[in-house]
C-alpha positions as CSV (number, residue, x, y, z in Angstrom):
1,X,-78.3,52.2,4.6
2,X,-75.0,53.9,5.4
3,X,-72.6,51.9,7.5
4,X,-72.4,54.8,10.0
5,X,-76.4,54.7,10.4
6,X,-76.4,50.8,10.7
7,X,-73.8,51.1,13.6
8,X,-75.8,53.9,15.3
9,X,-78.9,51.6,14.8
10,X,-77.6,48.3,16.3
11,X,-75.8,50.4,19.2
12,X,-79.0,51.8,20.3
13,X,-81.1,48.5,19.7
14,X,-78.5,46.7,21.7
15,X,-79.1,48.7,24.5
16,X,-82.6,48.1,24.5
17,X,-82.2,44.3,24.0
18,X,-79.7,44.1,27.0
19,X,-82.5,45.5,29.3
20,X,-84.7,42.5,28.3
21,X,-82.7,39.5,27.4
22,X,-80.1,38.0,29.5
23,X,-76.6,37.9,27.9
24,X,-73.8,35.4,29.0
25,X,-70.9,36.6,31.1
26,X,-68.3,36.2,28.6
27,X,-70.3,38.6,26.0
28,X,-70.7,40.7,28.9
29,X,-67.0,41.1,29.3
30,X,-66.6,42.1,25.8
31,X,-69.3,44.5,25.9
32,X,-67.9,46.2,29.1
33,X,-64.6,46.7,27.3
34,X,-66.3,48.2,24.4
35,X,-68.2,50.6,26.7
36,X,-64.9,51.6,28.1
37,X,-63.3,51.9,24.9
38,X,-66.1,54.3,23.6
39,X,-66.0,56.3,26.8
40,X,-62.1,56.9,26.2
41,X,-62.8,57.9,22.5
42,X,-65.2,60.5,23.8
43,X,-63.0,61.7,26.3
44,X,-60.0,62.2,24.0
45,X,-62.1,63.5,21.4
46,X,-63.4,66.3,23.5
47,X,-60.1,67.0,24.9
48,X,-58.6,67.3,21.3
49,X,-61.6,69.3,19.7
50,X,-60.6,72.7,18.2
51,X,-63.8,74.3,18.9
52,X,-67.1,73.3,20.6
53,X,-68.9,72.8,17.3
54,X,-66.4,70.1,16.4
55,X,-68.3,67.9,18.7
56,X,-71.7,69.4,18.0
57,X,-73.3,65.8,18.3
58,X,-72.4,65.3,21.9
59,X,-75.7,65.6,23.4
60,X,-77.1,62.7,21.4
61,X,-73.6,60.8,21.9
62,X,-74.3,61.3,25.5
63,X,-77.8,59.9,25.5
64,X,-76.8,56.9,23.5
65,X,-73.7,56.2,25.6
66,X,-75.7,56.8,28.9
67,X,-78.4,54.1,27.7
68,X,-76.0,51.7,26.7
69,X,-73.9,51.8,29.8
70,X,-77.2,51.4,31.8
71,X,-78.2,48.4,30.1
72,X,-74.9,46.7,30.7
73,X,-75.2,47.6,34.4
74,X,-78.8,46.1,34.3
75,X,-77.2,42.8,32.8
76,X,-74.6,42.6,35.1
77,X,-77.1,42.8,38.0
78,X,-79.1,40.1,36.5
79,X,-76.0,38.0,36.4
80,X,-75.1,38.9,39.9
81,X,-78.2,38.0,41.4
82,X,-79.2,35.1,39.4
83,X,-75.8,33.2,39.0
84,X,-73.2,35.1,41.1
85,X,-70.9,35.1,38.0
86,X,-70.9,38.2,36.0
87,X,-68.0,37.5,34.3
88,X,-64.1,38.0,34.4
89,X,-63.9,41.9,34.0
90,X,-66.4,42.6,36.9
91,X,-64.6,40.1,39.2
92,X,-61.2,41.5,38.2
93,X,-62.2,45.2,38.9
94,X,-63.7,44.2,42.3
95,X,-60.5,42.3,43.4
96,X,-57.9,44.2,41.5
97,X,-59.0,47.7,42.7
98,X,-59.5,46.9,46.3
99,X,-56.1,45.0,46.3
100,X,-58.0,41.8,48.1
101,X,-59.3,44.0,50.8
102,X,-63.0,44.6,50.8
103,X,-62.9,47.9,52.9
104,X,-60.4,49.5,50.8
105,X,-62.3,48.6,47.6
106,X,-65.6,49.8,49.0
107,X,-63.9,53.1,50.1
108,X,-62.5,53.6,46.7
109,X,-65.7,53.0,45.1
110,X,-67.4,55.5,47.2
111,X,-64.8,58.2,46.7
112,X,-65.2,57.5,43.1
113,X,-68.8,58.0,43.1
114,X,-68.5,61.0,45.4
115,X,-66.0,62.8,43.0
116,X,-68.2,62.2,40.1
117,X,-71.6,63.5,41.7
118,X,-70.3,66.4,43.7
119,X,-67.5,67.8,41.7
120,X,-67.7,66.6,37.9
121,X,-71.4,66.3,37.4
122,X,-72.4,69.1,39.6
123,X,-69.5,71.4,38.0
124,X,-70.5,70.4,34.4
125,X,-74.4,70.9,34.8
126,X,-73.7,74.5,36.4
127,X,-71.5,75.5,33.6
128,X,-73.8,74.1,30.8
129,X,-76.6,76.0,32.5
130,X,-74.6,79.3,32.6
131,X,-73.1,78.9,29.4
132,X,-76.6,78.3,27.6
133,X,-78.0,81.3,29.3
134,X,-74.9,83.7,28.2
135,X,-75.1,82.1,24.7
136,X,-78.7,82.9,24.1
137,X,-78.4,86.6,25.8
138,X,-75.7,87.3,23.5
139,X,-77.3,86.2,20.2
140,X,-78.9,89.7,19.5
141,X,-75.7,91.6,19.8
142,X,-73.9,89.1,17.7
143,X,-76.6,89.3,14.9
144,X,-76.2,93.1,14.9
145,X,-72.6,92.7,14.5
146,X,-73.0,90.6,11.3
147,X,-75.6,93.1,10.1
148,X,-73.1,96.1,10.7
149,X,-70.4,94.2,9.0
150,X,-72.6,93.4,6.1
151,X,-73.8,96.6,5.5
152,X,-70.0,98.1,5.4
153,X,-69.0,95.8,3.0
154,X,-66.5,94.0,5.5
155,X,-68.1,90.6,4.8
156,X,-70.2,89.4,1.9
157,X,-73.8,87.7,2.0
158,X,-72.2,84.3,2.1
159,X,-70.1,85.1,5.0
160,X,-72.8,86.6,6.8
161,X,-75.1,83.5,6.2
162,X,-72.2,81.1,7.6
163,X,-71.9,83.4,10.6
164,X,-75.5,83.5,11.5
165,X,-75.7,79.5,10.9
166,X,-72.7,79.2,13.4
167,X,-74.6,81.5,16.1
168,X,-77.6,79.2,15.6
169,X,-75.8,76.0,16.1
170,X,-74.1,77.4,19.1
171,X,-77.4,78.4,20.8
172,X,-78.8,75.0,19.9
173,X,-75.7,73.1,21.1
174,X,-75.5,75.0,24.5
175,X,-79.3,74.4,24.9
176,X,-79.1,70.8,24.2
177,X,-76.1,70.7,26.7
178,X,-78.1,72.3,29.5
179,X,-80.4,69.2,29.5
180,X,-77.9,66.6,28.3
181,X,-75.8,67.1,31.4
182,X,-79.0,65.8,33.5
183,X,-78.3,62.5,31.8
184,X,-74.8,62.2,33.4
185,X,-76.3,63.0,36.9
186,X,-79.2,60.6,36.4
187,X,-76.9,57.8,35.4
188,X,-74.6,58.3,38.3
189,X,-77.8,58.2,40.7
190,X,-79.2,55.2,39.0
191,X,-75.8,53.6,39.3
192,X,-75.6,54.1,42.7
193,X,-79.1,52.7,43.4
194,X,-78.2,49.6,41.2
195,X,-75.0,49.1,43.6
196,X,-77.1,49.0,46.8
197,X,-79.5,46.7,45.0
198,X,-76.8,44.4,44.0
199,X,-75.1,44.4,47.3
200,X,-78.4,43.8,49.5
201,X,-80.1,41.4,47.0
202,X,-76.9,39.6,46.2
203,X,-76.3,39.0,50.2
204,X,-79.9,37.8,50.6
205,X,-80.1,35.6,47.6
206,X,-76.9,34.1,48.4
207,X,-77.8,32.9,51.7
208,X,-81.4,32.2,50.8
209,X,-80.8,30.2,47.4
210,X,-77.3,29.3,47.7
211,X,-76.9,28.6,51.2
212,X,-74.0,30.5,51.6
213,X,-72.8,31.7,55.3
214,X,-73.3,35.4,55.8
215,X,-69.5,36.1,56.0
216,X,-68.9,34.2,52.5
217,X,-72.1,35.9,51.1
218,X,-71.1,39.4,52.1
219,X,-67.5,38.9,50.8
220,X,-68.3,37.4,47.4
221,X,-71.3,39.8,46.5
222,X,-69.3,42.8,48.1
223,X,-66.5,42.1,45.6
224,X,-69.0,41.7,42.6
225,X,-70.9,44.7,43.4
226,X,-67.5,46.8,43.7
227,X,-66.5,45.6,40.4
228,X,-70.0,46.2,38.7
229,X,-69.8,49.7,40.2
230,X,-66.6,50.4,38.9
231,X,-67.1,49.2,35.5
232,X,-70.0,51.4,35.3
233,X,-68.8,54.3,36.9
234,X,-65.4,54.6,35.4
235,X,-66.7,55.0,32.0
236,X,-69.5,57.1,33.3
237,X,-66.8,59.5,35.1
238,X,-64.8,59.6,31.8
239,X,-67.7,60.9,29.9
240,X,-68.6,63.4,32.8
241,X,-65.2,64.7,32.3
242,X,-65.6,64.9,28.8
243,X,-68.7,66.7,29.2
244,X,-67.0,69.4,31.5
245,X,-64.1,69.6,29.0
246,X,-66.6,70.5,26.1
247,X,-68.8,72.9,27.9
248,X,-65.8,74.8,29.3
249,X,-64.2,75.2,26.0
250,X,-72.8,74.0,18.1
251,X,-75.1,71.5,15.5
252,X,-74.2,70.5,12.0
253,X,-76.8,69.8,9.2
254,X,-75.2,66.4,8.4
255,X,-76.5,63.2,9.3
256,X,-76.3,62.2,13.0
257,X,-74.6,59.0,12.0
258,X,-72.0,60.6,9.7
259,X,-71.5,63.3,12.3
260,X,-70.7,60.9,15.4
261,X,-68.7,58.4,13.5
262,X,-66.8,61.2,11.5
263,X,-66.1,63.2,14.8
264,X,-65.2,60.2,16.9
265,X,-62.8,58.6,14.6
266,X,-61.0,61.6,12.8
267,X,-58.2,62.2,15.0
268,X,-55.7,59.2,14.7
269,X,-53.6,60.0,17.9
270,X,-56.9,59.5,19.8
271,X,-57.2,56.1,18.4
272,X,-53.5,55.3,19.0
273,X,-53.9,56.3,22.7
274,X,-57.2,54.3,23.2
275,X,-55.5,51.3,21.6
276,X,-52.5,51.7,23.8
277,X,-54.4,51.9,26.8
278,X,-56.6,48.9,26.1
279,X,-53.5,46.8,25.0
280,X,-52.0,47.9,28.4
281,X,-55.0,46.8,30.3
282,X,-55.1,43.3,28.5
283,X,-51.1,42.8,29.3
284,X,-50.2,44.2,32.3
285,X,-53.4,43.5,34.6
286,X,-55.1,40.6,35.6
287,X,-57.6,40.9,32.7
288,X,-55.2,38.8,30.7
289,X,-56.5,35.7,32.2
290,X,-59.1,33.4,30.9
291,X,-58.3,34.5,27.3
292,X,-59.5,38.3,28.0
293,X,-56.2,39.3,26.8
294,X,-57.4,38.6,23.2
295,X,-60.2,40.8,23.7
296,X,-58.2,43.9,25.0
297,X,-55.4,43.1,22.4
298,X,-57.7,42.8,19.7
299,X,-59.6,46.1,20.3
300,X,-56.3,47.8,21.2
301,X,-54.5,46.8,18.2
302,X,-57.8,47.4,15.9
303,X,-57.8,51.1,17.1
304,X,-54.0,51.4,16.4
305,X,-54.4,50.0,13.0
306,X,-57.5,52.1,12.2
307,X,-55.7,55.2,13.5
308,X,-52.7,54.4,11.3
309,X,-55.3,53.9,8.1
310,X,-57.1,57.2,8.9
311,X,-53.4,59.1,9.3
312,X,-52.5,57.7,6.1
313,X,-55.8,59.0,4.5
314,X,-55.0,62.4,5.9
315,X,-51.4,62.3,4.6
316,X,-52.6,61.7,1.1
317,X,-55.4,64.4,1.3
318,X,-52.5,66.8,2.6
319,X,-50.4,65.8,-0.6
320,X,-53.3,66.3,-2.7
321,X,-54.2,69.5,-1.4
322,X,-50.5,70.6,-1.4
323,X,-50.5,69.7,-5.2
324,X,-53.7,71.6,-5.6
325,X,-52.3,74.6,-4.1
326,X,-49.2,74.6,-6.3
327,X,-51.6,74.2,-9.3
328,X,-53.6,77.3,-8.3
329,X,-50.3,79.1,-7.8
330,X,-49.1,78.1,-11.2
331,X,-52.5,79.5,-12.5
332,X,-51.9,82.8,-10.8
333,X,-48.4,82.9,-12.3
334,X,-49.9,82.6,-15.7
335,X,-52.3,85.4,-15.3
336,X,-51.0,88.6,-16.9
337,X,-51.8,91.0,-14.1
338,X,-49.9,88.9,-11.6
339,X,-46.1,89.4,-11.6
340,X,-45.1,89.4,-8.1
341,X,-44.6,85.6,-8.2
342,X,-42.2,86.0,-10.8
343,X,-39.9,88.2,-8.5
344,X,-39.4,85.0,-6.2
345,X,-36.1,83.3,-6.6
346,X,-35.5,79.8,-5.2
347,X,-32.5,79.0,-3.5
348,X,-32.0,75.8,-5.0
349,X,-33.6,74.1,-8.1
350,X,-33.3,70.8,-9.8
351,X,-35.0,71.0,-13.5
352,X,-35.1,67.7,-15.4
353,X,-36.4,66.5,-18.6
354,X,-39.7,64.4,-18.9
355,X,-37.4,61.0,-19.0
356,X,-36.4,61.7,-15.5
357,X,-39.9,62.1,-14.1
358,X,-40.4,58.5,-13.1
359,X,-37.3,58.8,-10.9
360,X,-39.0,61.7,-9.0
361,X,-42.5,60.2,-9.0
362,X,-43.4,58.3,-5.8
363,X,-46.3,56.6,-7.7
364,X,-43.7,55.1,-10.0
365,X,-41.4,53.8,-7.5
366,X,-39.2,56.7,-7.9
367,X,-37.1,57.8,-4.7
368,X,-35.4,61.0,-5.9
369,X,-37.7,63.1,-3.5
370,X,-36.3,61.0,-0.4
371,X,-32.7,61.4,-1.6
372,X,-33.3,65.1,-1.7
373,X,-34.3,65.1,2.0
374,X,-31.4,62.7,2.8
375,X,-29.3,65.5,1.3
376,X,-30.6,68.1,3.5
377,X,-30.1,65.9,6.6
378,X,-26.6,64.9,5.5
379,X,-25.4,68.4,5.1
380,X,-26.7,69.6,8.3
381,X,-24.8,66.6,10.0
382,X,-21.5,67.2,8.1
383,X,-21.6,71.2,8.0
384,X,-23.9,72.3,10.5
385,X,-25.8,74.5,8.0
386,X,-29.6,74.0,7.2
387,X,-30.0,73.8,3.4
388,X,-33.0,75.6,2.0
389,X,-35.9,73.7,0.5
390,X,-34.8,72.2,-2.8
391,X,-37.4,72.9,-5.6
392,X,-37.8,70.1,-8.0
393,X,-39.6,70.7,-11.1
394,X,-39.7,69.0,-14.8
395,X,-38.7,71.5,-17.8
396,X,-40.1,70.3,-21.3
397,X,-37.5,72.7,-22.8
398,X,-34.8,70.2,-21.6
399,X,-33.6,66.9,-23.5
400,X,-35.4,64.0,-21.9
401,X,-32.7,62.7,-19.8
402,X,-31.1,66.1,-18.9
403,X,-31.0,67.9,-15.8
404,X,-29.7,71.2,-14.7
405,X,-29.0,72.5,-11.1
406,X,-29.7,76.2,-10.3
407,X,-28.5,78.3,-7.4
408,X,-30.9,81.4,-6.8
409,X,-32.1,81.1,-10.3
410,X,-28.9,80.8,-12.3
411,X,-27.8,77.5,-13.8
412,X,-24.6,76.2,-12.0
413,X,-24.1,72.7,-13.4
414,X,-25.8,70.1,-15.7
415,X,-25.9,66.4,-16.3
416,X,-27.5,63.8,-18.4
417,X,-28.3,60.2,-17.4
418,X,-29.5,57.3,-19.3
419,X,-32.7,55.9,-17.7
420,X,-32.7,51.9,-17.1
421,X,-28.8,52.2,-17.1
422,X,-26.0,52.3,-14.5
423,X,-23.0,54.3,-14.4
424,X,-19.7,52.1,-14.0
425,X,-16.5,54.0,-12.9
426,X,-13.1,52.3,-12.9
427,X,-11.3,53.2,-9.6
428,X,-7.9,53.0,-11.2
429,X,-7.0,49.4,-10.5
430,X,-9.5,47.4,-12.7
431,X,-7.5,46.1,-15.9
432,X,-10.3,44.5,-18.0
433,X,-12.7,46.8,-19.7
434,X,-16.4,46.3,-20.1
435,X,-18.2,47.5,-23.0
436,X,-20.6,50.3,-22.7
437,X,-21.6,53.8,-23.7
438,X,-18.6,56.3,-22.8
439,X,-19.5,59.2,-20.6
440,X,-18.1,61.3,-17.6
441,X,-19.3,61.4,-14.0
442,X,-20.9,64.8,-13.5
443,X,-19.8,65.5,-9.8
444,X,-16.3,65.0,-10.5
445,X,-16.0,64.7,-14.2
446,X,-14.3,61.2,-14.1
447,X,-14.4,59.1,-17.1
448,X,-17.3,56.5,-16.7
449,X,-19.4,54.0,-18.9
450,X,-23.2,53.5,-19.1
451,X,-23.9,49.8,-18.7
452,X,-27.3,48.0,-18.9
453,X,-28.8,46.0,-16.0
454,X,-27.6,42.9,-17.3
455,X,-24.0,43.9,-17.0
456,X,-24.3,45.4,-13.5
457,X,-23.2,42.0,-11.7
458,X,-20.3,41.4,-13.8
459,X,-18.9,45.0,-13.7
460,X,-19.3,44.8,-9.8
461,X,-17.4,41.5,-9.8
462,X,-14.7,43.2,-11.8
463,X,-14.2,46.0,-9.3
464,X,-16.0,48.6,-11.1
465,X,-17.9,51.1,-9.1
466,X,-21.4,51.0,-10.2
467,X,-24.1,53.6,-9.3
468,X,-28.0,54.1,-10.4
469,X,-29.2,57.2,-11.9
470,X,-30.9,58.5,-8.7
471,X,-27.6,58.1,-6.8
472,X,-25.8,60.2,-9.6
473,X,-28.3,63.1,-9.6
474,X,-28.3,63.2,-5.7
475,X,-24.2,63.0,-5.4
476,X,-24.1,65.8,-8.1
477,X,-26.6,67.9,-6.3
478,X,-25.0,67.2,-3.0
479,X,-21.6,68.3,-4.5
480,X,-23.0,71.6,-5.8
481,X,-24.9,72.6,-2.6
482,X,-21.6,71.9,-0.6
483,X,-19.6,74.3,-3.0
484,X,-22.1,77.1,-2.7
485,X,-23.4,76.5,0.9
486,X,-21.6,79.8,1.8
487,X,-23.8,81.8,-0.6
488,X,-27.0,80.0,0.7
489,X,-26.3,81.0,4.3
490,X,-28.7,84.1,5.0
491,X,-29.2,86.4,7.8
492,X,-32.3,84.8,8.8
493,X,-30.6,81.5,9.0
494,X,-27.8,83.1,11.0
495,X,-30.6,84.4,13.4
496,X,-32.2,81.1,13.7
497,X,-28.8,79.7,14.6
498,X,-28.3,82.2,17.2
499,X,-31.9,81.5,18.6
500,X,-31.2,77.8,18.8
501,X,-27.9,78.3,20.7
502,X,-29.6,80.9,23.0
503,X,-32.0,78.4,24.4
504,X,-29.2,76.9,26.3
505,X,-26.6,79.6,26.4
506,X,-28.4,82.7,26.9
507,X,-25.4,84.5,28.7
508,X,-23.2,83.9,25.6
509,X,-25.7,85.2,23.0
510,X,-26.5,88.4,25.5
511,X,-23.0,89.3,25.6
512,X,-22.3,88.6,21.9
513,X,-25.1,90.1,19.9
514,X,-25.5,92.8,19.4
515,X,-23.2,94.4,21.9
516,X,-20.1,93.0,20.3
517,X,-20.8,91.9,16.8
518,X,-24.0,92.2,14.6
519,X,-25.8,89.2,12.7
520,X,-24.2,90.4,9.4
521,X,-20.7,90.0,10.8
522,X,-21.4,86.7,12.4
523,X,-22.9,85.5,8.9
524,X,-19.5,86.7,7.1
525,X,-17.5,84.4,9.6
526,X,-19.8,81.5,8.9
527,X,-19.7,81.9,5.3
528,X,-15.8,82.1,5.4
529,X,-15.9,78.8,7.2
530,X,-18.4,77.1,4.9
531,X,-16.5,78.4,1.9
532,X,-13.5,76.2,2.8
533,X,-15.6,73.2,4.1
534,X,-15.3,73.8,7.8
535,X,-18.3,72.7,9.8
536,X,-20.3,75.1,11.9
537,X,-22.2,72.5,13.8
538,X,-20.0,73.4,16.9
539,X,-21.7,76.9,16.8
540,X,-21.4,77.2,20.7
541,X,-17.5,77.2,20.2
542,X,-17.7,79.5,17.2
543,X,-19.8,82.1,19.4
544,X,-17.6,81.7,22.3
545,X,-14.5,82.5,20.3
546,X,-16.0,85.6,18.6
547,X,-17.0,86.6,22.2
548,X,-13.4,86.4,23.3
549,X,-11.8,88.2,20.3
550,X,-14.9,90.6,19.0
551,X,-13.6,93.3,21.4
552,X,-10.2,93.5,19.8
553,X,-11.2,93.3,16.2
554,X,-14.3,93.4,14.0
555,X,-12.5,92.1,10.8
556,X,-14.5,89.2,9.9
557,X,-11.4,87.7,8.2
558,X,-9.3,87.8,11.3
559,X,-12.2,86.6,13.3
560,X,-12.6,83.6,11.1
561,X,-8.8,82.7,11.6
562,X,-9.3,82.6,15.5
563,X,-12.4,80.5,14.9
564,X,-10.5,78.1,12.8
565,X,-7.6,77.9,15.5
566,X,-10.2,77.0,18.1
567,X,-11.7,74.3,15.8
568,X,-8.4,72.7,15.3
569,X,-9.5,69.3,16.5
570,X,-12.3,69.3,13.9
571,X,-10.0,70.5,11.0
572,X,-7.5,67.9,11.9
573,X,-9.9,65.2,12.1
574,X,-11.3,66.1,8.7
575,X,-8.0,66.5,6.8
576,X,-5.5,64.5,8.6
577,X,-7.4,61.5,10.2
578,X,-7.0,57.9,9.1
579,X,-3.3,58.0,8.2
580,X,-0.1,57.6,10.2
581,X,1.6,60.2,8.2
582,X,0.1,62.9,6.2
583,X,1.8,64.0,3.0
584,X,1.7,68.0,2.6
585,X,3.4,71.0,1.0
586,X,4.8,73.9,3.0
587,X,5.5,77.6,2.2
588,X,8.9,78.9,1.5
589,X,9.3,81.6,4.3
590,X,10.6,84.0,1.8
591,X,7.2,83.7,0.2
592,X,5.4,84.1,3.3
593,X,7.4,87.3,4.0
594,X,6.8,88.7,0.5
595,X,3.0,88.2,1.0
596,X,3.1,89.9,4.5
597,X,5.0,93.0,3.1
598,X,2.5,93.2,0.1
599,X,-0.6,93.6,2.5
600,X,-2.6,96.7,2.8
601,X,-5.2,97.5,5.3
602,X,-8.2,99.6,4.5
603,X,-11.4,100.1,6.1
604,X,-13.0,97.6,3.7
605,X,-10.5,94.8,4.7
606,X,-7.0,93.9,3.8
607,X,-5.7,92.9,0.4
608,X,-2.6,91.8,-1.3
609,X,-0.5,94.0,-3.6
610,X,2.0,91.6,-5.0
611,X,3.5,92.5,-8.3
612,X,2.2,90.3,-11.3
613,X,5.6,88.6,-11.8
614,X,5.8,87.2,-8.2
615,X,2.3,86.2,-8.3
616,X,2.8,84.1,-11.4
617,X,5.9,82.6,-9.9
618,X,4.1,81.4,-6.8
619,X,1.0,80.2,-8.7
620,X,3.4,78.1,-11.0
621,X,5.0,76.6,-8.0
622,X,1.7,75.8,-6.4
623,X,0.5,74.0,-9.5
624,X,3.7,72.0,-9.8
625,X,3.6,70.9,-6.1
626,X,-0.3,70.2,-6.4
627,X,0.4,67.8,-9.2
628,X,2.9,65.9,-7.2
629,X,0.5,65.3,-4.5
630,X,-2.4,64.3,-7.0
631,X,0.0,62.1,-8.8
632,X,0.5,60.3,-5.3
633,X,-3.4,60.1,-4.9
634,X,-3.1,62.7,-2.1
635,X,-5.3,65.6,-1.4
636,X,-3.6,68.9,-2.2
637,X,-2.8,70.3,1.2
638,X,-0.5,73.2,1.8
639,X,0.7,74.2,5.5
640,X,1.4,77.8,6.3
641,X,2.0,80.2,9.3
642,X,-1.3,81.3,11.0
643,X,-0.6,84.9,9.9
644,X,-0.4,84.3,6.3
645,X,-2.9,81.3,5.7
646,X,-5.9,83.6,5.1
647,X,-4.0,85.9,2.6
648,X,-2.3,82.8,0.8
649,X,-5.8,81.3,0.6
650,X,-7.3,84.5,-0.9
651,X,-4.3,84.5,-3.6
652,X,-4.9,81.0,-4.8
653,X,-8.8,80.4,-4.4
654,X,-9.7,81.6,-7.9
655,X,-6.9,79.4,-9.6
656,X,-7.1,76.2,-7.4
657,X,-10.8,75.5,-6.2
658,X,-9.9,72.2,-4.3
659,X,-6.8,73.3,-2.6
660,X,-6.6,73.1,1.2
661,X,-4.6,75.7,3.2
662,X,-4.1,75.1,6.7
663,X,-2.1,76.9,9.4
664,X,0.2,75.2,11.8
665,X,-2.1,76.4,14.7
666,X,-5.1,74.6,13.0
667,X,-3.3,71.2,13.4
668,X,-3.5,69.1,16.6
669,X,0.0,68.3,18.2
670,X,-0.3,64.5,17.6
671,X,-0.7,64.8,13.6
672,X,2.4,63.9,11.8
673,X,3.2,65.7,8.8
674,X,5.6,64.9,5.8
675,X,6.5,67.6,3.4
676,X,7.3,66.6,-0.1
677,X,7.5,70.0,-1.5
678,X,7.9,73.8,-1.0
679,X,6.1,76.7,-2.6
680,X,8.8,79.1,-3.7
681,X,9.5,82.0,-6.1
682,X,13.1,80.5,-7.0
683,X,13.4,79.7,-10.6
684,X,14.9,76.6,-9.5
């Protein structure tokens, strides 16, 4: 027998037994809590059902839950009349809801009953009746529509059969719901009658058998009656609401146990909400007394754990489905007639040999995928740009330990690692050497040594910088992406950025795009900034600057300079923070004048027409000054006047990739600079 069949059978059998056999009050407390949990599960499943047929077993669920709830009501009535002690839950609901006032408690209970019977039950009954009638009336038209689609070839025989089956399920479901709503109405009426019996019978038995005074009997049994009515009517009302939700939004061929259990426990967030509700009731209400907190916390935490297990199962299934989809896509690519997939170019690819697969395989403990996710997050925080999805794939044509990085399908860089080894790099002050395999760090091409696991601790104690293979690959990939981030920024990315800014700055965007400047021109400005490592995260400031200066010029290079000057705080923080005095190189005024005199303006933009001899002298001077800075361990920074900066950067960018060119207007006033050289064309 399946577990679902056993659960449903025990659930229904228990309800029958409770009609006959008295149960102790502590067990009644547990069962009342369980009944409330079931009602919440039913309510939230109906609430989150994507379509009506997702809860096709609801009429049967409604019948079973109603019988179980009435059996508990009978059991509590037996305890009230026989012992006057139906348990902590009933008494707590009676005292807590009324706040110690019998009149208030009675009024709340009466209002609850009226709302359920007049509003919810009556509405659900009417909607079910009308929906069932309309569904049955619409069946011939739907059947004709299916036949017409089948005759025209719009659908296949299988699709036609599935549609007909769905129509039959809907008609059966709504027909069943039309009758099932009577359960809810009858349950409410039965609960009201039982409440009257509890009150009158309890007062009489309390006076006659227990010798209680009239006032004490009225007080005691009124509280118990209200509590019993509430613990019965609240779950009943929840299910009534669920009924209304379902019929205002049919039966599957599966086993009813599988359908009920599968549908009730298929949405993890439902179980989270139910578990949280039960934990709250057990901790923050008087239900925590007399050990009942264990019941509520146990059930609540059980629901949360179950929800997490189901969510994990769904995540695994989603990953498996994604893998299957990729396999299907690969099969499609292998087909001779399918060449469209070959036209797609991934923005970023990381291909690796089979020896590196364990680093990317989660099942083998690899965390390379997690590091790739962190790379996208890190660059988004540092530079304000969203990195496209990074495609990871193995390539049997590569050496086992080799990997290559591609940008838009073209190989940009490569590297090689030794599995189960670490890369040790001398930061420059370690004199003692360590034995290993000489190599070069792929990101910055620094000399390094491959060492084993047993040598790692000793190398670190000596002062070496030791990194593992996944960190080497991740760092290399990060540097390549940063170097080519301007190429990866598409017009669609810019449009998405504009849309994000518009949510809180609609006036700015309405003024800027497309009245003053187009998306393509904004893209050029952002690419210019990213090409020099300037963050575009402060997009509001960038767009404000463009709105200020776009009316006077459409030259994207000039607009970029205006934006850079507005971002001088960020630029200063990037290049000049952390030091009391920053060492830089300046530009000879004569060189600046030569550059300005050689600028030619065209419709396509400005360019420099310096003669080759002068250009060579400038580049040689730059090379000498950069060597001075690098010999001191300083970043190569050259300071120019604002009007010359962008032209000087264009002149040198092909020869000095890491050269930082900053204008005086891009530096905060509190930054202290020390010039150790001048770029000049003099032979001296």
